[in-house]
Every structure is written in structure tokens, then in C-alpha cells.
N, C-alpha and C positions, 0 to 999 in steps of 0.2 A: 381383108375387108371384102365383104360380099358384094358382088356386082348387082345391078338393077334386077336382072332376071332371076338371081338367086335369092333375093329378099322375099320371104314368104309371108311377111306381115305388111300390109299396106299402111296401116295407121296404128300407132302405139300411144296409149295414154297411161301415165304413171303418176299416182298421187295418193295421199290418204283419202279415203272416201268420206268427204264431209262437204257441207253446203258451199263453202267458199271456193272449193275446187270444181264445182259444177259438173259432176259426171254426167248429168242429164244432157248437157250440150254435146258431149262426145256421142252419146247414144242417139241423139237427134241427127247428127252428121252420119252415123252408121245407117240409120233408117232411110236416109235420103241418098245413100251411096250403094245401091245394089251391086253385088259382084266384088266389092272390096272386102278385104279381110282385116277386121279390127280386133285388137287385143287390149284389154284393160288390166292394169296391175294396181292393187291398192288394198290396204287392210282396213278393217273396221275400227272405228273409234267408239268407245262406250257411249258417247253423247250423240252419235249419229248412226246407231245400229239399224234403225228403220230405213235410212237412206242407203246404207250398205246393202241391206236385203232387197230393197226395191231396185237398186242398180243391178245387182246380181240377177234378179228375176228378169228384168227387161233385157239385159244383155243376152240371156239365154233365149228369150223370145226372138231376138234379132239375129241370132247366130254369132254374136260377139263372144270371143274367147275371154272369159273372166277368170283371171289367175288367182285373185285374192292377193294376200300379202306374199311377197317374195324377198329373198335375201338380195343384197346389193349385187353380188356376182351373177346371180340368176337373172336379174333385171338387165344387167349389162349385156348379157348374151342377146336379150330381146332387142336392144337398141341396134345391134349389128344385123339383125334380121329384118328390121323395119325400114320401110321407104320413107316414112314421115313420122315425126313425133308431134303429138298434139297436146297443147296446154290450153285448157278451157277456163282457167282461173283469171279473174280480173285483177287480182291483188297478189303480189309476190314481192319478195326481195329480189335477189338474183338467183334464179332457180338452178340448183345443181343439175337438175335434169337436162337443162339446155347444154351444159358443158359435156355431160355424158352423151347426149345425142350427137353433138358436133364432133366429138372424139371418134365416133363411129361413122362419121360422114352422113349422118341422118339430119335432113333439114327439119326445122321447127316451124309449125303453123300455130300461131298464138294470138290472143287478144293483147297480151302483155308483152311489150318489147322494151326491156330495160335500156334506157339511154339511146333507144333507136338502133341498137346493135343489129337486130335481125334485118331491118329494112336497109340500113346503111351498108351492110356487108353482104347482102343477098344470101342470108343463111336460112332461108325458108320464106315465110310470108306472115305479115302482120295483118290482122283483120279486125273489123269492128262489129260484124254481125254473124249470126249463125250461118246465113246463106253464103257469105264470103268465106267462112271457114270451110263449109262443105265444098265450095268451088276450088279453094286452094288445096285441100286434101286430095280431091279427085284429080286435079291437074298434076300435082307432084307424084301421086301414086301411079298415074297412067302415062304421063308424058316422059319418056325415057330421056330425051335430050334436056328438058327442063330439070329433071332430077339429077342428071349427071353434072350439069353446071353447078347446081346448088350443092351437091355432094362434094365436089372439088373445093368449092369455097369454104364449106364447113370444115373439111380436113385441114386446109391451109390456115384458117382462122384458129382452129384448135391448136395446131402446132405453134403458131406465132404467139398465142396468149396463154396456153395452158400446159405446154410441154414442161417436163420436169425441170430442165435447166432454167427456164423462164420463171417458173413458180418458186424455185428455191433461191434465185438470185438475191432478193431483198433480205432473206433470212441469213444467207451466208455472208452477205456484206455487213449485216448488223453484228455478226460474230467477229468479223475481221474488217473493220472500217478501212484499214490500209490496203486491203486487197483491191485490185483494179476492177472497176465495173465493166463486165463484158456483156 
């Protein structure tokens, strides 16, 4: 797991580039965060090609590294390089991207906090405005002690809730109901 000083991406955004994911918000945060290194990952959707092209162009103008679509394993490497994962969507189910970020010890800054998990467990920051998002990203990307504390909570939470043994327990129990629940 990369240490704070070894993480060379300050803020990572991963989503399909479409209106509901609001890539413009991440680009606004980048515009108001000089000196921070932002990376965007997301492929184009046929129904949102104009938004994809506009996001790609604005990212280039702002010095944001725009990867386009990447494979899961390639994206997973980026989570380990990032200090903060940013989710700009208002509407989600339970984002797999959160679990990926936390498994890498990467705090999440987001508008959407499923069941209050981020706030309750200190797994990053939940915000309601672009300004708050900018402040939270800047704080976690620059304040090593705040990042270390959130990083440790993310790893512990991930281990407690998403580790292989935990995830497989209900399935194994359903195959052998007489097996003791451990």
C-alpha cells in the first residue's frame, strides 16, 4: 500500500462520462485546486459523446490527466496511487468504486453517502456543495495527518466488510446450513 508521499495522484474520478455522473463538478474542483494532480477515468457513451468530448477538452485545458476508458485492473492500480477518490454523482446505488477506493486505503469525497457510511465511519468526507467538495479534496490531498487517519479507517472498514472470508460467509452458509457461522 503506497504511503502518502508516494501517492502521485491527488484526486481520482472514475465513472462513465454521462450527465448523471457530473464530470463538470470534478473539473470545477480541479480548476479551483492549483497544484493538485487530478486524474479522470471514464469511457464515452453513445448518448453522451458531446459531454465526453467536452470533458476531455476541458480536462486537457486544466492539466487534468484524462485516461478515457480503462480495464478494471488498470483502474485498480490508480486507486492505489490516489490520495482521494472523488464521486460527483448525486444518484447512485452502492458504488463499487467506493469499495475499490477503501480497499486501497483511499478516502472518498462525495455528495452521495449510502446509509451515512462515509460520515459515520470517517471514510473521507460527505459534502453538499462544490465549494465543500473542493475544500475536502484539498484538505485530504494536502494534510498528511488527516489523510493517514482516514486511510487507516478505510483499510479497517474494507477488511471488516469486504474481505473474502466476510463476503463469502453467507454463500458458504447457504450451501451448508449446518456449518457453524464464523
